[in-house]
N, C-alpha and C positions, 0 to 999 in steps of 0.2 A: 210113280205114279202111273196108275194101272188106266188108259182112257177106249170105251172100246171104238174099233179103225169107224163103226159108222158114226159117231161123236168130232171122231177126228175128220172128216171127212167133211162135216158142216160146221164146223169151228169156223170163223171170221179170221184169216191172216193174222193181226194181229192177236188173236188168243191164240194163237197153236204158237208162236213164237216167244211169248209169256209164259204155256206150259212146261216150254224145253228149255225157257230159261231156268223156273223151279225147277222140273226133276237136274237140272245140275247145281245147284245151289240150295235149296230148303234143306234144314236144319244142319249145314257143315258152313257156310263162309257168306260172308256178305260181295255180292258182284254190281255190276250198272251192264245192261243193256242198249242196250243200240237199233232201238228197234229198226226197221224196212220198212215197218208200215206202222199208218197214225192210226190209233188209237180214237173212234169217231166222239168216245166220250170224255174226255180232254181235247182242249183246244191248243195244238202249236202253233202258240198265236204269233213267233215272231218269224217261221215260214213263212205267211203266207198263200200256205194252197189248202187251207180248212174250208167247207165248206161254210156258210152264215145262218142255217140251222143249227148247226152243232154251238156256236158262241151266245146264240141270241138274250143267254140264260146266265147265271151264274147261282151255285150251291151258297146260301149266305148258312155257315155250321149252326148260329146262332140261333134262329130261326125256324129253319128246319126248309126252310123253301124258298124259290126259285124267288132272283128278284135280276133287275139288269145290270149289267153291270156297267154302272157312271153314264150310261147311255154312251159307250166309246162301240158295239158294233163288234161285226165280224173282221176278226184279222188286224184287230187294230192292237195297242201295245195296253190295250184293257186284260186282254183271255179271257175265259171263265171256263166254267165246266159243266154240260150240259146234265140232268138231274136225272133226265127220264133215262140219258146215254149210260149214264155213271150204274143207274139199278141196273138195268137190261149188265152192264159187262160186269156186273159179281156174281149176277143170277152164275151167268153164263161160265166165270169163273169156278164159283160152285160147282157147278155143274160139272163141269170137267176136269176137278183136280178132286173134288169130293171135300173139299176144306169147307168152312166156316170164312166168308167171304164180306165184308163193309167196308162202307166208307168210316172213312177213323174222322179227316177231320181238312179245312182245305183254307192252308196255310196263304201269308201274308209275311213277310221278314221284318217289314215295317210296323206290321200290325201287333205282334206281339209284346210283352212285357219287356220294358229294357231293351230293348232294339236299338238302343241307343251306344247301351254298352258291352261287353265283351260277350258273346252269347254262351248261354250256360246250356248245361248236358241237358239232356232229359231221359227220359226210358221210359216205355210200356207199363202200364200199370198191373203189380204181379209177371212182369217177365215171362209171359207166357206164346207173346203172342208176336206174329212177322209182322213184319211191315213192307210194301211195295210202295216207295216212291215216284213220283209222276212227276217230273218237274215241267210247270206247264209257263212261267215265264222266266224272265233274270236268267246268269249264271251266276251258282255256288257251290262255295264247297262244303262239302258235308264230313264229317270226321267223324268213324264208329270206333269204341272199344271193346271188348268184352273178351268170352272162351274163346280161345279157335280151339279146331280140329283136334287139336294135339293135345287140348285141356287145359294149355295157359294164355295167361295174359295173352288178349292180338288186339292190331290196330286195323285200320283204315280207312285210308284219306282218298275224295274224290271228286269232281267237279263238274257236278250236271248243266248241262244245257237242254232248254225247250226241247221237249218229247223223251226226251233219255231218263231212264228209269231204274234208284237205285232198292236193291237189297238190303233188309237186314232184316236179321237173324234173330230171334226171341231172345231175349235176355240182353243181349245189347244195349251200348247207351249210342245215343248220338246229338252234333250239336251242329246246325245250316250259320255256315259262315257268308256272307254279300252282301247282293244290293240292297237295296231297303225296298227294291220292288220286284224283289224275286217271287214266286207261287208255285207253291204247290200240292198235287193232291195225296194223301194216305192214306191209303186203302190195309187194315189190318185184314191177317190171317192166320185163321186158330183152326186148334183140333180138329179130323174129322169129322164129318155132318152123319149123323145117326138118320 
């Protein structure tokens, strides 16, 4: 990923971390980022250091608009995502990487169909999109399977805590095993923007 020096200097620290992380993992292998800097788009609700303006609203994937997070407010166990910050984050990440970047979904483990039974394996339609999964509440074990760099079947497992980011390569299947209140944001990354 070639980035102009001027753009790199203007980029927020959390974006620089993600770009460096992607430069190592993109099209190669799964990986976990333990960021040094909070991403203002995603409230890392368990650490209590986020500001109220980033968590006042959450993104409702079904309605496509912001709504109150069960009146829980900032820094509470309700967590949340700031839609305006997510839009800015995806636009800036796309600009810095040359990739197509979009919010795929906001997932809460307890909302998934069959949440009370063993978690099902899921895969991106067509298997062409890479994913960044940003854990925003609860601890979750993620299991991945796919074709490794060697061309042979491979697997990867990790436990994500709030604030941590998991990269899932295109074509890899994933499943989440964890607390029913765990929440994450899934960002899709696709081929170069023309």
